[in-house]
C-alpha positions in Angstrom: 8.2 -7.1 -9.0 10.8 -5.5 -6.7 12.3 -7.9 -4.2 12.3 -5.2 -1.5 8.6 -4.7 -1.9 7.9 -8.4 -1.7 10.0 -8.7 1.5 8.1 -5.9 3.1 4.8 -7.3 1.9 5.6 -10.6 3.5 6.5 -8.9 6.8 3.2 -6.9 6.6 1.2 -10.1 6.1 3.1 -11.9 8.9 2.4 -9.0 11.3 -1.3 -9.1 10.2 -1.5 -12.7 11.3 -5.3 -13.0 11.0 -5.3 -16.5 12.5 -3.3 -15.2 15.5 -0.8 -18.0 15.4 1.9 -17.9 18.1 4.3 -18.9 15.3 3.4 -16.7 12.4 5.3 -18.9 10.0 2.3 -21.4 10.3 0.5 -19.0 7.9 3.4 -18.8 5.3 1.5 -20.7 2.6 -1.5 -18.4 2.9 0.7 -15.3 3.0 2.4 -16.4 -0.3 -1.1 -17.0 -1.8 -2.2 -13.5 -0.7 1.0 -12.0 -2.2 0.2 -13.7 -5.5 -3.4 -12.3 -5.4 -2.0 -8.8 -4.7 0.2 -9.1 -7.8 -2.6 -10.2 -10.0 -4.0 -6.7 -10.4 -7.6 -7.7 -9.7 -10.4 -5.3 -8.6 -10.5 -4.5 -4.9 -13.7 -6.6 -4.5 -12.2 -9.6 -6.2 -9.0 -9.2 -4.2 -11.0 -9.2 -1.0 -13.0 -12.3 -2.1 -9.9 -14.2 -3.1 -8.1 -13.5 0.1 -11.2 -14.6 2.1 -11.2 -17.7 0.0 -7.6 -18.6 0.9 -8.4 -18.5 4.6 -11.7 -20.2 4.2 -10.1 -23.1 2.3 -7.1 -23.5 4.7 -8.8 -22.8 8.0 -12.6 -22.9 7.4 -12.6 -19.4 8.7 -13.9 -16.3 6.9 -11.8 -13.2 7.5 -14.0 -10.1 7.8 -14.0 -7.8 4.9 -13.1 -4.9 7.1 -9.9 -6.7 8.2 -8.9 -7.2 4.6 -9.8 -3.6 3.8 -7.4 -2.5 6.5 -4.7 -4.8 5.2 -5.1 -3.5 1.6 -4.9 0.1 2.9 -1.6 -0.8 4.5 -0.4 -2.4 1.3 -1.2 0.8 -0.5 0.9 2.8 2.0 3.7 0.3 1.6 3.5 0.7 -2.2 3.7 4.5 -1.9 6.7 4.4 0.5 8.6 1.5 -0.9 12.0 2.3 -2.4 11.4 0.0 -5.3 13.7 0.0 -8.3 10.8 -0.1 -10.8 9.6 3.4 -11.5 5.9 2.4 -11.7 5.9 0.7 -8.3 2.7 -1.3 -8.6 0.6 1.7 -9.8 -2.2 -0.7 -10.4 -2.9 -0.8 -6.7 -3.7 2.9 -6.6 -6.3 2.5 -9.4 -8.7 0.5 -7.1 -7.8 1.6 -3.6 -9.5 5.0 -3.9 
Protein backbone atom coordinates (compact mmCIF):
# COMPACT_ATOMS: atom_id res chain seq x y z
CA UNK A 1 0.00 0.00 0.00
CA UNK A 2 1.04 3.55 -0.60
CA UNK A 3 2.65 5.24 2.40
CA UNK A 4 0.93 8.54 1.62
CA UNK A 5 -2.48 6.87 1.74
CA UNK A 6 -1.63 5.16 5.04
CA UNK A 7 -0.52 8.44 6.62
CA UNK A 8 -3.71 10.16 5.52
CA UNK A 9 -5.79 7.19 6.67
CA UNK A 10 -4.18 7.36 10.12
CA UNK A 11 -4.91 11.10 10.28
CA UNK A 12 -8.52 10.47 9.29
CA UNK A 13 -8.91 7.86 12.02
CA UNK A 14 -7.26 10.11 14.59
CA UNK A 15 -9.64 12.92 13.65
CA UNK A 16 -12.58 10.50 13.84
CA UNK A 17 -11.64 9.69 17.47
CA UNK A 18 -14.85 7.79 18.32
CA UNK A 19 -13.89 7.50 22.00
CA UNK A 20 -13.41 11.29 22.12
CA UNK A 21 -10.05 11.12 23.84
CA UNK A 22 -8.40 14.43 24.70
CA UNK A 23 -5.16 12.78 23.58
CA UNK A 24 -6.07 11.00 20.34
CA UNK A 25 -2.90 8.90 20.48
CA UNK A 26 -4.63 6.85 23.20
CA UNK A 27 -6.52 5.19 20.35
CA UNK A 28 -3.46 4.44 18.22
CA UNK A 29 -3.58 0.66 18.71
CA UNK A 30 -7.21 0.61 17.61
CA UNK A 31 -6.54 2.90 14.65
CA UNK A 32 -3.81 0.55 13.44
CA UNK A 33 -6.21 -2.39 13.77
CA UNK A 34 -8.82 -0.48 11.77
CA UNK A 35 -6.20 0.29 9.11
CA UNK A 36 -5.44 -3.41 8.87
CA UNK A 37 -9.14 -4.21 8.52
CA UNK A 38 -9.51 -1.67 5.71
CA UNK A 39 -6.60 -3.26 3.85
CA UNK A 40 -8.10 -6.76 4.16
CA UNK A 41 -10.59 -6.10 1.35
CA UNK A 42 -13.58 -7.47 3.26
CA UNK A 43 -17.23 -6.83 2.48
CA UNK A 44 -18.64 -3.60 3.85
CA UNK A 45 -20.74 -5.47 6.41
CA UNK A 46 -17.76 -7.50 7.62
CA UNK A 47 -15.61 -4.36 7.74
CA UNK A 48 -18.19 -2.63 9.93
CA UNK A 49 -18.55 -5.65 12.21
CA UNK A 50 -14.79 -5.99 12.67
CA UNK A 51 -14.31 -2.29 13.40
CA UNK A 52 -17.09 -2.52 15.97
CA UNK A 53 -15.32 -5.56 17.42
CA UNK A 54 -12.06 -3.65 17.86
CA UNK A 55 -13.70 -0.99 20.01
CA UNK A 56 -15.93 -3.48 21.82
CA UNK A 57 -12.87 -5.51 22.82
CA UNK A 58 -10.72 -2.53 23.81
CA UNK A 59 -13.29 -0.27 25.46
CA UNK A 60 -16.42 -2.39 25.97
CA UNK A 61 -18.23 0.13 23.77
CA UNK A 62 -20.08 -0.49 20.53
CA UNK A 63 -19.54 2.14 17.88
CA UNK A 64 -22.79 2.78 16.02
CA UNK A 65 -22.95 1.39 12.50
CA UNK A 66 -23.87 4.85 11.18
CA UNK A 67 -20.63 6.29 12.59
CA UNK A 68 -18.61 3.60 10.85
CA UNK A 69 -20.57 4.09 7.61
CA UNK A 70 -19.63 7.78 7.71
CA UNK A 71 -16.00 6.84 8.32
CA UNK A 72 -15.97 4.37 5.43
CA UNK A 73 -17.46 7.02 3.13
CA UNK A 74 -14.61 9.35 4.11
CA UNK A 75 -12.11 6.57 3.42
CA UNK A 76 -13.64 6.15 -0.03
CA UNK A 77 -13.20 9.86 -0.71
CA UNK A 78 -9.64 9.67 0.56
CA UNK A 79 -8.99 6.76 -1.78
CA UNK A 80 -10.37 8.68 -4.73
CA UNK A 81 -8.33 11.81 -4.00
CA UNK A 82 -5.12 10.23 -2.74
CA UNK A 83 -2.06 10.84 -4.87
CA UNK A 84 -0.94 7.25 -4.46
CA UNK A 85 1.89 5.88 -6.55
CA UNK A 86 0.04 2.64 -7.26
CA UNK A 87 -2.27 3.04 -10.24
CA UNK A 88 -5.00 0.84 -8.79
CA UNK A 89 -5.25 2.85 -5.54
CA UNK A 90 -7.31 0.45 -3.45
CA UNK A 91 -9.93 -0.13 -6.11
CA UNK A 92 -11.38 -2.85 -3.92
CA UNK A 93 -12.87 -0.13 -1.71
CA UNK A 94 -15.03 1.10 -4.54
CA UNK A 95 -16.43 -2.37 -5.12
CA UNK A 96 -18.37 -2.42 -1.86
CA UNK A 97 -18.91 1.24 -1.01
CA UNK A 98 -21.69 1.69 -3.55
